[in-house]
Residue frames relative to the residue before (quaternion, step in Angstrom):
aa qw qx qy qz dx dy dz
M 1.0000 0.0000 0.0000 0.0000 0.00 0.00 0.00
S 0.6687 0.5175 -0.3130 0.4325 3.57 0.97 -0.80
K 0.6764 0.4600 -0.3031 0.4889 3.61 1.20 -0.32
I 0.6132 0.5513 -0.3470 0.4468 3.57 1.16 -0.48
L 0.6297 0.5826 -0.3286 0.3951 3.58 0.97 -0.88
P 0.6871 0.4519 -0.3196 0.4706 3.67 0.77 -0.81
A 0.6268 0.5364 -0.3437 0.4487 3.58 1.03 -0.70
L 0.6615 0.4983 -0.3046 0.4704 3.59 0.97 -0.83
L 0.6736 0.4839 -0.3035 0.4691 3.59 0.95 -0.82
L 0.6259 0.5181 -0.3372 0.4755 3.59 1.05 -0.67
A 0.6396 0.5107 -0.3183 0.4783 3.57 1.02 -0.78
A 0.6360 0.5203 -0.3280 0.4661 3.60 1.02 -0.77
M 0.6424 0.5140 -0.3284 0.4640 3.59 1.00 -0.77
L 0.6690 0.4960 -0.3039 0.4627 3.59 0.91 -0.88
L 0.6618 0.4921 -0.3077 0.4745 3.58 0.95 -0.82
H 0.6403 0.5247 -0.3311 0.4528 3.59 1.04 -0.70
I 0.6237 0.5181 -0.3455 0.4724 3.60 1.07 -0.63
I 0.6641 0.4934 -0.3033 0.4728 3.58 1.00 -0.80
R 0.7820 -0.0836 0.0964 0.6100 3.57 0.85 -1.02
P 0.4442 -0.7191 0.4598 0.2723 3.61 -0.53 1.11
I 0.5492 -0.6530 0.4262 0.3006 3.53 -1.02 0.90
G 0.3740 -0.7675 0.4503 0.2614 3.60 1.02 -0.75
L 0.4583 0.6543 -0.4717 0.3733 3.58 1.21 0.18
P 0.6249 -0.5203 0.3918 0.4305 3.61 -1.14 0.39
G 0.7807 0.2598 -0.2296 0.5198 3.55 -0.73 1.09
L 0.7481 0.3031 -0.1859 0.5603 3.59 1.26 -0.22
R 0.3135 0.7914 -0.4734 0.2263 3.57 0.89 0.87
R 0.7342 0.3581 -0.2283 0.5298 3.61 1.18 -0.44
R 0.6147 -0.5691 0.3965 0.3755 3.58 -1.16 0.51
T 0.6622 0.5196 -0.3149 0.4385 3.57 1.06 -0.66
D 0.5654 0.6049 -0.3855 0.4072 3.62 1.24 0.00
F 0.3836 0.7399 -0.4861 0.2628 3.62 1.19 0.18
W 0.5608 0.6095 -0.3886 0.4037 3.60 1.18 -0.44
K 0.5848 0.5770 -0.3736 0.4308 3.59 1.14 -0.51
I 0.6123 0.5230 -0.3439 0.4830 3.58 1.11 -0.65
A 0.6450 0.5178 -0.3203 0.4619 3.59 1.01 -0.78
V 0.6414 0.5066 -0.3266 0.4746 3.61 0.96 -0.79
F 0.6332 0.5181 -0.3197 0.4780 3.58 1.01 -0.80
A 0.6526 0.5194 -0.3110 0.4557 3.59 0.98 -0.85
I 0.6508 0.5033 -0.3195 0.4703 3.59 0.93 -0.84
G 0.6544 0.5111 -0.3075 0.4648 3.58 0.96 -0.82
L 0.6576 0.5065 -0.3006 0.4698 3.55 1.00 -0.82
M 0.6328 0.5159 -0.3271 0.4758 3.60 1.04 -0.75
M 0.6485 0.5081 -0.3223 0.4663 3.59 0.95 -0.82
L 0.6410 0.5253 -0.3214 0.4581 3.57 1.01 -0.78
T 0.6691 0.4870 -0.3110 0.4673 3.60 0.92 -0.80
V 0.6292 0.5155 -0.3426 0.4701 3.61 1.05 -0.62
L 0.6689 0.5022 -0.3009 0.4582 3.59 1.00 -0.80
I 0.6680 0.5121 -0.3024 0.4473 3.58 1.05 -0.72
R 0.6122 0.5707 -0.3556 0.4160 3.60 1.03 -0.71
P 0.4567 -0.6977 0.4751 0.2809 3.60 -0.97 0.79
């Protein structure tokens, strides 16, 4: 699971650059960095949860 998540988030970033997703806060192509910030936060959360 920990290897699938980065691949999915990277794919979402690439797709957002090609065509914006259209969610609130992700309407412009230059908003792909927000997906990266979310990914970093999610990775930190998974590291903290693991024993």
